[in-house]
Predicted model as a PDB file, atoms N, CA, C, CB and O in Angstrom, pLDDT in the B-factor column:
MODEL        1                                                                  
ATOM      1  N   MET A   1       0.887  -1.221  -0.154  1.00 86.00           N  
ATOM      2  CA  MET A   1       0.044  -0.084   0.102  1.00 86.00           C  
ATOM      3  C   MET A   1       0.875   1.315  -0.061  1.00 86.00           C  
ATOM      4  CB  MET A   1      -0.569  -0.239   1.573  1.00 86.00           C  
ATOM      5  O   MET A   1       0.509   2.319  -0.674  1.00 86.00           O  
ATOM      6  N   LYS A   2       2.091   1.107   0.655  1.00 88.00           N  
ATOM      7  CA  LYS A   2       3.051   2.101   0.552  1.00 88.00           C  
ATOM      8  C   LYS A   2       3.491   2.613  -0.708  1.00 88.00           C  
ATOM      9  CB  LYS A   2       4.057   1.711   1.144  1.00 88.00           C  
ATOM     10  O   LYS A   2       3.715   3.804  -0.922  1.00 88.00           O  
ATOM     11  N   GLU A   3       3.613   1.665  -1.555  1.00 90.00           N  
ATOM     12  CA  GLU A   3       4.261   1.703  -2.985  1.00 90.00           C  
ATOM     13  C   GLU A   3       3.115   2.253  -3.569  1.00 90.00           C  
ATOM     14  CB  GLU A   3       4.803   0.251  -3.714  1.00 90.00           C  
ATOM     15  O   GLU A   3       3.401   3.238  -4.249  1.00 90.00           O  
ATOM     16  N   LEU A   4       1.808   1.953  -3.553  1.00 92.00           N  
ATOM     17  CA  LEU A   4       0.580   2.627  -4.403  1.00 92.00           C  
ATOM     18  C   LEU A   4       0.375   3.900  -3.829  1.00 92.00           C  
ATOM     19  CB  LEU A   4      -0.863   1.809  -4.368  1.00 92.00           C  
ATOM     20  O   LEU A   4      -0.138   4.712  -4.598  1.00 92.00           O  
ATOM     21  N   GLY A   5       0.673   4.364  -2.509  1.00 93.00           N  
ATOM     22  CA  GLY A   5       0.507   5.924  -2.206  1.00 93.00           C  
ATOM     23  C   GLY A   5       1.726   6.566  -2.897  1.00 93.00           C  
ATOM     24  O   GLY A   5       1.467   7.570  -3.561  1.00 93.00           O  
ATOM     25  N   LEU A   6       2.936   6.184  -2.859  1.00 92.00           N  
ATOM     26  CA  LEU A   6       4.185   6.574  -3.498  1.00 92.00           C  
ATOM     27  C   LEU A   6       3.812   7.111  -4.979  1.00 92.00           C  
ATOM     28  CB  LEU A   6       5.232   5.288  -3.537  1.00 92.00           C  
ATOM     29  O   LEU A   6       3.953   8.271  -5.366  1.00 92.00           O  
ATOM     30  N   GLY A   7       3.317   6.045  -5.708  1.00 93.00           N  
ATOM     31  CA  GLY A   7       3.023   6.186  -7.054  1.00 93.00           C  
ATOM     32  C   GLY A   7       1.970   7.044  -7.340  1.00 93.00           C  
ATOM     33  O   GLY A   7       2.131   7.778  -8.314  1.00 93.00           O  
ATOM     34  N   LEU A   8       0.706   7.142  -6.588  1.00 93.00           N  
ATOM     35  CA  LEU A   8      -0.270   8.119  -6.848  1.00 93.00           C  
ATOM     36  C   LEU A   8       0.196   9.430  -6.515  1.00 93.00           C  
ATOM     37  CB  LEU A   8      -1.464   7.846  -6.164  1.00 93.00           C  
ATOM     38  O   LEU A   8      -0.329  10.333  -7.167  1.00 93.00           O  
ATOM     39  N   PHE A   9       1.246   9.838  -5.468  1.00 95.00           N  
ATOM     40  CA  PHE A   9       1.623  10.936  -5.062  1.00 95.00           C  
ATOM     41  C   PHE A   9       2.534  11.669  -6.353  1.00 95.00           C  
ATOM     42  CB  PHE A   9       2.344  10.664  -3.711  1.00 95.00           C  
ATOM     43  O   PHE A   9       2.375  12.779  -6.860  1.00 95.00           O  
ATOM     44  N   ILE A  10       3.506  10.638  -6.657  1.00 94.00           N  
ATOM     45  CA  ILE A  10       4.164  11.155  -7.803  1.00 94.00           C  
ATOM     46  C   ILE A  10       3.574  11.361  -9.153  1.00 94.00           C  
ATOM     47  CB  ILE A  10       5.127  10.425  -7.980  1.00 94.00           C  
ATOM     48  O   ILE A  10       3.982  12.200  -9.956  1.00 94.00           O  
ATOM     49  N   LEU A  11       2.603  10.554  -9.346  1.00 91.00           N  
ATOM     50  CA  LEU A  11       1.855  10.824 -10.416  1.00 91.00           C  
ATOM     51  C   LEU A  11       1.069  12.135 -10.492  1.00 91.00           C  
ATOM     52  CB  LEU A  11       1.048   9.811 -10.534  1.00 91.00           C  
ATOM     53  O   LEU A  11       0.985  12.876 -11.472  1.00 91.00           O  
ATOM     54  N   GLY A  12       0.516  12.290  -9.304  1.00 91.00           N  
ATOM     55  CA  GLY A  12      -0.187  13.675  -8.903  1.00 91.00           C  
ATOM     56  C   GLY A  12       0.751  14.708  -9.003  1.00 91.00           C  
ATOM     57  O   GLY A  12       0.385  15.711  -9.615  1.00 91.00           O  
ATOM     58  N   LEU A  13       1.741  14.686  -8.594  1.00 93.00           N  
ATOM     59  CA  LEU A  13       2.624  15.902  -8.558  1.00 93.00           C  
ATOM     60  C   LEU A  13       3.423  16.353 -10.106  1.00 93.00           C  
ATOM     61  CB  LEU A  13       3.800  15.535  -7.366  1.00 93.00           C  
ATOM     62  O   LEU A  13       3.918  17.421 -10.469  1.00 93.00           O  
ATOM     63  N   LEU A  14       3.299  15.152 -10.724  1.00 91.00           N  
ATOM     64  CA  LEU A  14       3.704  15.561 -12.172  1.00 91.00           C  
ATOM     65  C   LEU A  14       2.543  15.856 -12.923  1.00 91.00           C  
ATOM     66  CB  LEU A  14       4.492  14.477 -12.936  1.00 91.00           C  
ATOM     67  O   LEU A  14       2.703  16.655 -13.845  1.00 91.00           O  
ATOM     68  N   SER A  15       1.251  15.330 -12.715  1.00 89.00           N  
ATOM     69  CA  SER A  15       0.105  16.065 -13.179  1.00 89.00           C  
ATOM     70  C   SER A  15       0.029  17.512 -12.915  1.00 89.00           C  
ATOM     71  CB  SER A  15      -1.009  15.502 -12.651  1.00 89.00           C  
ATOM     72  O   SER A  15      -0.242  18.255 -13.859  1.00 89.00           O  
ATOM     73  N   LEU A  16       0.248  18.030 -11.670  1.00 90.00           N  
ATOM     74  CA  LEU A  16       0.218  19.264 -11.359  1.00 90.00           C  
ATOM     75  C   LEU A  16       1.063  20.125 -11.985  1.00 90.00           C  
ATOM     76  CB  LEU A  16       0.350  19.358 -10.220  1.00 90.00           C  
ATOM     77  O   LEU A  16       0.800  21.314 -12.169  1.00 90.00           O  
ATOM     78  N   VAL A  17       2.175  19.524 -12.358  1.00 91.00           N  
ATOM     79  CA  VAL A  17       3.450  20.438 -12.553  1.00 91.00           C  
ATOM     80  C   VAL A  17       3.386  20.730 -14.285  1.00 91.00           C  
ATOM     81  CB  VAL A  17       5.098  19.506 -11.978  1.00 91.00           C  
ATOM     82  O   VAL A  17       3.505  21.818 -14.848  1.00 91.00           O  
ATOM     83  N   LEU A  18       3.151  19.331 -14.926  1.00 88.00           N  
ATOM     84  CA  LEU A  18       3.192  19.286 -16.473  1.00 88.00           C  
ATOM     85  C   LEU A  18       2.443  20.603 -17.012  1.00 88.00           C  
ATOM     86  CB  LEU A  18       2.418  17.861 -17.073  1.00 88.00           C  
ATOM     87  O   LEU A  18       3.120  21.314 -17.755  1.00 88.00           O  
ATOM     88  N   PRO A  19       1.244  20.980 -16.755  1.00 86.00           N  
ATOM     89  CA  PRO A  19       0.569  21.923 -17.549  1.00 86.00           C  
ATOM     90  C   PRO A  19       1.394  23.255 -17.432  1.00 86.00           C  
ATOM     91  CB  PRO A  19      -0.941  22.074 -17.086  1.00 86.00           C  
ATOM     92  O   PRO A  19       1.320  24.065 -18.356  1.00 86.00           O  
ATOM     93  N   PHE A  20       2.147  23.505 -16.375  1.00 89.00           N  
ATOM     94  CA  PHE A  20       2.757  24.653 -16.175  1.00 89.00           C  
ATOM     95  C   PHE A  20       3.884  25.031 -17.001  1.00 89.00           C  
ATOM     96  CB  PHE A  20       3.090  24.675 -14.997  1.00 89.00           C  
ATOM     97  O   PHE A  20       4.296  26.172 -17.207  1.00 89.00           O  
ATOM     98  N   LEU A  21       4.421  23.720 -17.536  1.00 90.00           N  
ATOM     99  CA  LEU A  21       5.542  23.451 -18.550  1.00 90.00           C  
ATOM    100  C   LEU A  21       4.967  23.398 -19.962  1.00 90.00           C  
ATOM    101  CB  LEU A  21       6.300  22.064 -18.237  1.00 90.00           C  
ATOM    102  O   LEU A  21       5.746  23.297 -20.910  1.00 90.00           O  
ATOM    103  N   GLY A  22       3.655  23.461 -20.157  1.00 86.00           N  
ATOM    104  CA  GLY A  22       3.143  23.351 -21.640  1.00 86.00           C  
ATOM    105  C   GLY A  22       2.994  22.013 -21.722  1.00 86.00           C  
ATOM    106  O   GLY A  22       2.433  21.816 -22.800  1.00 86.00           O  
ATOM    107  N   MET A  23       3.163  21.111 -21.246  1.00 86.00           N  
ATOM    108  CA  MET A  23       2.854  19.499 -21.445  1.00 86.00           C  
ATOM    109  C   MET A  23       1.578  19.037 -20.950  1.00 86.00           C  
ATOM    110  CB  MET A  23       3.887  18.597 -20.711  1.00 86.00           C  
ATOM    111  O   MET A  23       0.845  19.744 -20.258  1.00 86.00           O  
ATOM    112  N   LYS A  24       1.303  17.832 -21.306  1.00 79.00           N  
ATOM    113  CA  LYS A  24      -0.099  16.978 -21.016  1.00 79.00           C  
ATOM    114  C   LYS A  24       0.340  15.804 -20.575  1.00 79.00           C  
ATOM    115  CB  LYS A  24      -1.113  16.694 -22.267  1.00 79.00           C  
ATOM    116  O   LYS A  24       1.279  15.306 -21.195  1.00 79.00           O  
ATOM    117  N   SER A  25      -0.221  15.076 -19.409  1.00 75.00           N  
ATOM    118  CA  SER A  25       0.090  13.612 -19.307  1.00 75.00           C  
ATOM    119  C   SER A  25      -0.892  12.815 -19.958  1.00 75.00           C  
ATOM    120  CB  SER A  25       0.195  13.151 -17.914  1.00 75.00           C  
ATOM    121  O   SER A  25      -2.099  12.801 -19.715  1.00 75.00           O  
ATOM    122  N   MET A  26      -0.176  12.056 -20.934  1.00 80.00           N  
ATOM    123  CA  MET A  26      -1.391  11.172 -21.848  1.00 80.00           C  
ATOM    124  C   MET A  26      -2.242  10.333 -20.801  1.00 80.00           C  
ATOM    125  CB  MET A  26      -0.635   9.930 -23.089  1.00 80.00           C  
ATOM    126  O   MET A  26      -3.422  10.066 -21.026  1.00 80.00           O  
ATOM    127  N   LEU A  27      -1.642   9.965 -19.747  1.00 76.00           N  
ATOM    128  CA  LEU A  27      -2.636   9.351 -18.712  1.00 76.00           C  
ATOM    129  C   LEU A  27      -3.808   9.714 -18.120  1.00 76.00           C  
ATOM    130  CB  LEU A  27      -2.137   9.169 -17.816  1.00 76.00           C  
ATOM    131  O   LEU A  27      -4.726   8.964 -17.788  1.00 76.00           O  
ATOM    132  N   LEU A  28      -3.717  11.216 -17.968  1.00 77.00           N  
ATOM    133  CA  LEU A  28      -4.651  11.886 -17.225  1.00 77.00           C  
ATOM    134  C   LEU A  28      -5.499  12.963 -18.407  1.00 77.00           C  
ATOM    135  CB  LEU A  28      -3.795  12.696 -15.908  1.00 77.00           C  
ATOM    136  O   LEU A  28      -6.112  13.975 -18.070  1.00 77.00           O  
ATOM    137  N   THR A  29      -5.366  12.501 -19.729  1.00 82.00           N  
ATOM    138  CA  THR A  29      -5.950  13.519 -20.667  1.00 82.00           C  
ATOM    139  C   THR A  29      -7.438  13.459 -20.612  1.00 82.00           C  
ATOM    140  CB  THR A  29      -5.478  13.298 -22.133  1.00 82.00           C  
ATOM    141  O   THR A  29      -8.098  14.405 -21.041  1.00 82.00           O  
ATOM    142  N   TRP A  30      -8.018  12.369 -20.092  1.00 85.00           N  
ATOM    143  CA  TRP A  30      -9.495  12.192 -20.062  1.00 85.00           C  
ATOM    144  C   TRP A  30     -10.450  13.134 -19.126  1.00 85.00           C  
ATOM    145  CB  TRP A  30      -9.705  10.793 -19.643  1.00 85.00           C  
ATOM    146  O   TRP A  30     -11.665  13.325 -19.176  1.00 85.00           O  
ATOM    147  N   ILE A  31      -9.353  13.695 -18.174  1.00 86.00           N  
ATOM    148  CA  ILE A  31      -9.970  14.686 -17.127  1.00 86.00           C  
ATOM    149  C   ILE A  31     -10.200  16.046 -17.608  1.00 86.00           C  
ATOM    150  CB  ILE A  31      -9.088  14.826 -15.917  1.00 86.00           C  
ATOM    151  O   ILE A  31     -10.762  16.930 -16.960  1.00 86.00           O  
ATOM    152  N   GLU A  32      -9.756  16.146 -18.717  1.00 85.00           N  
ATOM    153  CA  GLU A  32      -9.911  17.680 -19.370  1.00 85.00           C  
ATOM    154  C   GLU A  32     -11.143  17.835 -19.937  1.00 85.00           C  
ATOM    155  CB  GLU A  32      -8.886  18.050 -20.522  1.00 85.00           C  
ATOM    156  O   GLU A  32     -11.568  18.959 -20.206  1.00 85.00           O  
ATOM    157  N   GLN A  33     -11.923  16.590 -20.204  1.00 89.00           N  
ATOM    158  CA  GLN A  33     -13.144  16.932 -20.791  1.00 89.00           C  
ATOM    159  C   GLN A  33     -14.118  17.627 -19.978  1.00 89.00           C  
ATOM    160  CB  GLN A  33     -13.711  15.840 -21.264  1.00 89.00           C  
ATOM    161  O   GLN A  33     -14.901  18.414 -20.509  1.00 89.00           O  
ATOM    162  N   TRP A  34     -14.137  17.390 -18.672  1.00 90.00           N  
ATOM    163  CA  TRP A  34     -14.977  17.785 -17.628  1.00 90.00           C  
ATOM    164  C   TRP A  34     -14.916  19.489 -17.166  1.00 90.00           C  
ATOM    165  CB  TRP A  34     -14.558  16.824 -16.436  1.00 90.00           C  
ATOM    166  O   TRP A  34     -15.735  20.041 -16.431  1.00 90.00           O  
ATOM    167  N   GLY A  35     -13.698  20.140 -17.821  1.00 90.00           N  
ATOM    168  CA  GLY A  35     -13.460  21.488 -17.382  1.00 90.00           C  
ATOM    169  C   GLY A  35     -12.060  21.557 -16.510  1.00 90.00           C  
ATOM    170  O   GLY A  35     -11.609  20.693 -15.758  1.00 90.00           O  
ATOM    171  N   ALA A  36     -11.657  22.506 -16.754  1.00 88.00           N  
ATOM    172  CA  ALA A  36     -10.519  23.130 -16.052  1.00 88.00           C  
ATOM    173  C   ALA A  36     -10.590  22.949 -14.433  1.00 88.00           C  
ATOM    174  CB  ALA A  36     -10.497  24.685 -16.435  1.00 88.00           C  
ATOM    175  O   ALA A  36      -9.661  22.486 -13.771  1.00 88.00           O  
ATOM    176  N   THR A  37     -11.525  23.275 -14.032  1.00 93.00           N  
ATOM    177  CA  THR A  37     -11.598  23.142 -12.397  1.00 93.00           C  
ATOM    178  C   THR A  37     -11.799  21.830 -11.989  1.00 93.00           C  
ATOM    179  CB  THR A  37     -12.748  23.950 -11.729  1.00 93.00           C  
ATOM    180  O   THR A  37     -11.154  21.460 -11.008  1.00 93.00           O  
ATOM    181  N   THR A  38     -12.672  20.924 -12.612  1.00 93.00           N  
ATOM    182  CA  THR A  38     -12.697  19.833 -12.197  1.00 93.00           C  
ATOM    183  C   THR A  38     -11.319  19.040 -12.326  1.00 93.00           C  
ATOM    184  CB  THR A  38     -13.729  19.310 -12.779  1.00 93.00           C  
ATOM    185  O   THR A  38     -10.921  18.284 -11.440  1.00 93.00           O  
ATOM    186  N   ALA A  39     -10.664  19.270 -13.452  1.00 90.00           N  
ATOM    187  CA  ALA A  39      -9.244  18.664 -13.786  1.00 90.00           C  
ATOM    188  C   ALA A  39      -8.403  18.918 -12.668  1.00 90.00           C  
ATOM    189  CB  ALA A  39      -8.547  19.272 -15.086  1.00 90.00           C  
ATOM    190  O   ALA A  39      -7.732  18.010 -12.176  1.00 90.00           O  
ATOM    191  N   TRP A  40      -8.382  20.214 -12.178  1.00 92.00           N  
ATOM    192  CA  TRP A  40      -7.634  20.390 -11.059  1.00 92.00           C  
ATOM    193  C   TRP A  40      -7.655  20.005  -9.929  1.00 92.00           C  
ATOM    194  CB  TRP A  40      -7.564  21.204 -10.869  1.00 92.00           C  
ATOM    195  O   TRP A  40      -6.669  19.991  -9.192  1.00 92.00           O  
ATOM    196  N   LEU A  41      -9.106  19.532  -9.539  1.00 94.00           N  
ATOM    197  CA  LEU A  41      -9.581  18.957  -8.393  1.00 94.00           C  
ATOM    198  C   LEU A  41      -9.241  17.477  -8.499  1.00 94.00           C  
ATOM    199  CB  LEU A  41     -11.058  19.234  -8.207  1.00 94.00           C  
ATOM    200  O   LEU A  41      -8.911  16.897  -7.465  1.00 94.00           O  
ATOM    201  N   ILE A  42      -9.288  16.851  -9.580  1.00 92.00           N  
ATOM    202  CA  ILE A  42      -9.052  15.473  -9.669  1.00 92.00           C  
ATOM    203  C   ILE A  42      -7.448  15.310  -9.511  1.00 92.00           C  
ATOM    204  CB  ILE A  42      -9.650  14.882 -11.071  1.00 92.00           C  
ATOM    205  O   ILE A  42      -6.966  14.372  -8.876  1.00 92.00           O  
ATOM    206  N   ARG A  43      -6.654  16.317 -10.149  1.00 92.00           N  
ATOM    207  CA  ARG A  43      -5.149  16.048  -9.771  1.00 92.00           C  
ATOM    208  C   ARG A  43      -4.813  16.304  -8.623  1.00 92.00           C  
ATOM    209  CB  ARG A  43      -4.240  16.688 -10.455  1.00 92.00           C  
ATOM    210  O   ARG A  43      -3.800  15.735  -8.217  1.00 92.00           O  
ATOM    211  N   GLY A  44      -5.462  17.148  -7.793  1.00 94.00           N  
ATOM    212  CA  GLY A  44      -5.183  17.465  -6.406  1.00 94.00           C  
ATOM    213  C   GLY A  44      -5.666  16.405  -5.704  1.00 94.00           C  
ATOM    214  O   GLY A  44      -4.900  15.998  -4.830  1.00 94.00           O  
ATOM    215  N   GLY A  45      -6.661  15.857  -5.815  1.00 95.00           N  
ATOM    216  CA  GLY A  45      -7.136  14.713  -5.013  1.00 95.00           C  
ATOM    217  C   GLY A  45      -6.459  13.652  -5.148  1.00 95.00           C  
ATOM    218  O   GLY A  45      -6.284  12.951  -4.151  1.00 95.00           O  
ATOM    219  N   ILE A  46      -5.795  13.187  -6.675  1.00 93.00           N  
ATOM    220  CA  ILE A  46      -4.820  12.099  -6.853  1.00 93.00           C  
ATOM    221  C   ILE A  46      -3.534  12.255  -5.885  1.00 93.00           C  
ATOM    222  CB  ILE A  46      -4.363  12.079  -8.382  1.00 93.00           C  
ATOM    223  O   ILE A  46      -2.990  11.325  -5.290  1.00 93.00           O  
ATOM    224  N   THR A  47      -3.232  13.349  -5.853  1.00 95.00           N  
ATOM    225  CA  THR A  47      -1.719  13.862  -4.936  1.00 95.00           C  
ATOM    226  C   THR A  47      -2.148  13.760  -3.561  1.00 95.00           C  
ATOM    227  CB  THR A  47      -1.092  15.651  -5.197  1.00 95.00           C  
ATOM    228  O   THR A  47      -1.333  13.212  -2.818  1.00 95.00           O  
ATOM    229  N   LEU A  48      -3.401  14.215  -2.957  1.00 96.00           N  
ATOM    230  CA  LEU A  48      -3.462  14.146  -1.463  1.00 96.00           C  
ATOM    231  C   LEU A  48      -3.811  12.611  -1.238  1.00 96.00           C  
ATOM    232  CB  LEU A  48      -4.635  15.233  -0.776  1.00 96.00           C  
ATOM    233  O   LEU A  48      -3.369  12.107  -0.206  1.00 96.00           O  
ATOM    234  N   LEU A  49      -4.469  11.913  -1.994  1.00 96.00           N  
ATOM    235  CA  LEU A  49      -4.746  10.521  -1.665  1.00 96.00           C  
ATOM    236  C   LEU A  49      -3.335   9.805  -1.572  1.00 96.00           C  
ATOM    237  CB  LEU A  49      -5.729   9.832  -2.790  1.00 96.00           C  
ATOM    238  O   LEU A  49      -2.990   9.124  -0.606  1.00 96.00           O  
ATOM    239  N   GLY A  50      -2.536  10.051  -2.737  1.00 95.00           N  
ATOM    240  CA  GLY A  50      -1.090   9.374  -2.515  1.00 95.00           C  
ATOM    241  C   GLY A  50      -0.434   9.773  -1.273  1.00 95.00           C  
ATOM    242  O   GLY A  50       0.154   8.902  -0.631  1.00 95.00           O  
ATOM    243  N   LEU A  51      -0.463  11.089  -0.814  1.00 95.00           N  
ATOM    244  CA  LEU A  51       0.345  11.235   0.176  1.00 95.00           C  
ATOM    245  C   LEU A  51      -0.343  10.994   1.320  1.00 95.00           C  
ATOM    246  CB  LEU A  51       0.939  12.384   0.175  1.00 95.00           C  
ATOM    247  O   LEU A  51       0.418  11.014   2.288  1.00 95.00           O  
ATOM    248  N   ILE A  52      -1.620  10.745   1.640  1.00 95.00           N  
ATOM    249  CA  ILE A  52      -2.296  10.233   2.663  1.00 95.00           C  
ATOM    250  C   ILE A  52      -1.804   8.789   2.959  1.00 95.00           C  
ATOM    251  CB  ILE A  52      -3.719  10.313   2.368  1.00 95.00           C  
ATOM    252  O   ILE A  52      -1.267   8.449   4.013  1.00 95.00           O  
ATOM    253  N   LEU A  53      -2.077   7.907   1.797  1.00 93.00           N  
ATOM    254  CA  LEU A  53      -1.517   6.358   1.615  1.00 93.00           C  
ATOM    255  C   LEU A  53      -0.215   6.321   2.001  1.00 93.00           C  
ATOM    256  CB  LEU A  53      -1.551   5.762   0.141  1.00 93.00           C  
ATOM    257  O   LEU A  53       0.147   5.506   2.849  1.00 93.00           O  
ATOM    258  N   TRP A  54       0.721   7.272   1.377  1.00 93.00           N  
ATOM    259  CA  TRP A  54       2.210   7.000   1.789  1.00 93.00           C  
ATOM    260  C   TRP A  54       2.333   7.144   3.407  1.00 93.00           C  
ATOM    261  CB  TRP A  54       3.281   8.141   1.004  1.00 93.00           C  
ATOM    262  O   TRP A  54       2.753   6.245   4.134  1.00 93.00           O  
ATOM    263  N   LEU A  55       1.906   8.394   3.838  1.00 92.00           N  
ATOM    264  CA  LEU A  55       2.254   8.702   5.140  1.00 92.00           C  
ATOM    265  C   LEU A  55       1.507   7.697   6.202  1.00 92.00           C  
ATOM    266  CB  LEU A  55       1.903  10.203   5.375  1.00 92.00           C  
ATOM    267  O   LEU A  55       1.971   7.619   7.339  1.00 92.00           O  
ATOM    268  N   SER A  56       0.470   7.006   5.874  1.00 92.00           N  
ATOM    269  CA  SER A  56      -0.380   6.125   6.724  1.00 92.00           C  
ATOM    270  C   SER A  56       0.371   4.778   6.764  1.00 92.00           C  
ATOM    271  CB  SER A  56      -1.914   5.961   6.132  1.00 92.00           C  
ATOM    272  O   SER A  56       0.350   4.143   7.818  1.00 92.00           O  
ATOM    273  N   PHE A  57       0.909   4.387   5.891  1.00 89.00           N  
ATOM    274  CA  PHE A  57       1.818   3.042   5.641  1.00 89.00           C  
ATOM    275  C   PHE A  57       3.273   2.972   5.441  1.00 89.00           C  
ATOM    276  CB  PHE A  57       1.400   2.423   4.503  1.00 89.00           C  
ATOM    277  O   PHE A  57       3.897   1.941   5.190  1.00 89.00           O  
ATOM    278  N   ARG A  58       3.732   4.081   5.564  1.00 83.00           N  
ATOM    279  CA  ARG A  58       5.438   4.193   5.426  1.00 83.00           C  
ATOM    280  C   ARG A  58       6.191   3.420   6.442  1.00 83.00           C  
ATOM    281  CB  ARG A  58       5.995   5.746   5.616  1.00 83.00           C  
ATOM    282  O   ARG A  58       7.238   2.818   6.206  1.00 83.00           O  
ATOM    283  N   ASN A  59       5.449   3.490   7.860  1.00 83.00           N  
ATOM    284  CA  ASN A  59       6.184   2.923   8.968  1.00 83.00           C  
ATOM    285  C   ASN A  59       5.950   1.412   9.118  1.00 83.00           C  
ATOM    286  CB  ASN A  59       5.802   3.635  10.242  1.00 83.00           C  
ATOM    287  O   ASN A  59       6.617   0.776   9.935  1.00 83.00           O  
ATOM    288  N   ARG A  60       4.936   0.769   8.281  1.00 76.00           N  
ATOM    289  CA  ARG A  60       4.630  -0.641   8.435  1.00 76.00           C  
ATOM    290  C   ARG A  60       5.443  -1.416   7.624  1.00 76.00           C  
ATOM    291  CB  ARG A  60       3.282  -0.950   8.155  1.00 76.00           C  
ATOM    292  O   ARG A  60       5.858  -0.923   6.575  1.00 76.00           O  
ATOM    293  N   ASP A  61       5.707  -2.425   7.903  1.00 63.00           N  
ATOM    294  CA  ASP A  61       6.463  -3.510   7.138  1.00 63.00           C  
ATOM    295  C   ASP A  61       5.563  -4.808   6.869  1.00 63.00           C  
ATOM    296  CB  ASP A  61       7.788  -3.945   7.991  1.00 63.00           C  
ATOM    297  O   ASP A  61       6.033  -5.771   6.262  1.00 63.00           O  
TER     298      ASP A  61                                                      
ENDMDL                                                                          
END                                                                             
């Protein structure tokens, strides 16, 4: 679960940074069809969920 959280967190961070660099993530292109605000909320949600999962399970083996 820790690895899933880290993966989601990294994917979320990339999806937040790439639009500022003029690029788009091929994996998350489908969220643009609902509008810019919703797309940013989904990107933030993915990042937040990944961070929560990673922080919750980082000390468990």
